[in-house]
N, C-alpha and C positions, 0 to 999 in steps of 0.2 A: 602438496597440491598448490598450483599457482592460481591466483585469484584472477578471474576473467573480468576485464573492465569493459563495460558496455559502451556503445557508440555515444549515447547521451552524456555519460560521465566523461568521456574523452573530449567531447565538444565543450562541455562545461569547464573542464580544466584548461583547455586551450583558450577559451574566452577569458578566464580569470588571469591567465599569464600574459595575454596580449596587451601591449601598450597602445591603446587606441586614443585618438584625440578627445573623444567624448567621455572616456572613462576617467574617474578620479583615482581609484585604487587599483593596484596591480599586485597579484600574488607573486611573490619572489621565490618562495620555496616552502618545503615542509621538512620536518625532522623525522626521525625514526619512530617517534611516538604519535605522529599524525598532526602535530600542531602546525598551524599555517602562519607564515610570516608575510606581512603585507607592507606596501610602501606607497606613498603618494607625494606629489610635489607640494611644498609649502605654499599656501595662498599668498604669503607675503614675499615669496622668493627665498633664496637661501637653500639650505640643505633639505633633503627629503625627510618627511615624517615616516617613522617606522614603528610597527607594532606587531604583536603576536596575538593570534586567535587560538586560545587553548582548545584542544579537542573536546575535553569533557565539559567545558563551560561555553555557553552562548553569549555571555556577558563580556564585553571588552574590558570592563573594569577589574575582572578577576584575573590576577596575574601572580604567579608564583615563580620567581626566577630560579629557585632551587630545582625545579623540574625541567629546566631548559638546558640544552647542551651549551658548553662554554663558547663554542664557535658562533652559535646564534646569538648569545648574549653580547658578544663583541660586535656583531653586525648591528644589533639593535642600538647599541651605544655609539655607533659610528666610529669605532676604533678599528673596524675591519671594513674595507670597501666592498669586496666581493662576498656574495653569499656563499656559505659552505656547501660542498657537494655531498651527495649521499655516500659515495665511497670514502670520503674524508671522515664523515661521521661514523661509519662502520669501523674504520681503522682506529679511531679514537676509542670506540666502545671495546674493541679487542684489546687495546693497550691498557685500558682501565681494568679489564678482567684479569689480565696477566699480572698487573700490579697488585690486585686484591689477592690473587693466589700466592704471590711471593710474600705478601704481608702475613697471610695466614701461616705460611711455612716458617717464617721468621718468628712469629709468635709461638708456634709449637716448639721450635728449637729453644727459644728463650725459656719457656716453661720447663722443658727438660733440664736445661742448664741450671735454672733456679732450684729445682728439686735436688740436683746433684750438689750444688753449693750448700744447700741446707743440710744434706747428709754429711758432707765433708765437715761442716761446722759442728754438727753433733758428735762426729767421730773425734774431732780435735778436742772438744769439751770433755769427752769421756777419757781421752788420753791424759789430758791435763789433770783431771780429778784423780786418776790412778797414779799419776806421777807424784802428786801432792800427798797422797795417802802413803806411798812407799818411802818417800824421803824422810829420814829421821831428822828431827829438828835439832840443829846444832846449837849448843849454848856458847860456843866460842866463834869469833869471827874468822872467816877464811878468805884466802885470795888477796891479791894486791891490785891496785889500779882499777882497770875496767872490770876485772873479775872479782872485785871485792864484794863479799856478802856479809852483812853484819850478823852477829850472833844474837841469840834470843836473850832477852833480859826481862825479868819480871821484878818489878819493884817490891820491896818489902815494906811492911807497915812499921815505920820507925816511931815508937812512942817515946816520948821524952819524959 
């Protein structure tokens, strides 16, 4: 269901967005969470002052940058000149969801591969144990060069 906006709310929003000579602050835009982004000219000249009014807090001092979209953070820091649009924010949110889904898929694949590797290691250990049990221990050295295997030697107690 679409939310109906009343005439008073539309007029209020139009007034907030209007850059009139007697107004100090201008509403530049909102994000998908309902936070409002404001701007006003600096009284000393220079670049405009920018701030955010968080939806759930009425106090301007309460600010948590982790809850703001990256595009709006860039605008607040004057690294982005134009305010982001709603379609741009929606596209970024979709991209983030796709990345999260892909990360979950990769994590699941890695967990399966890890279990498979652990099973292969157990099997290799069992084979190695069985190979050592079956091999008779030779008392004489065998092979030459790279294939040389020394024979078994047990020292005797030589009493003098």
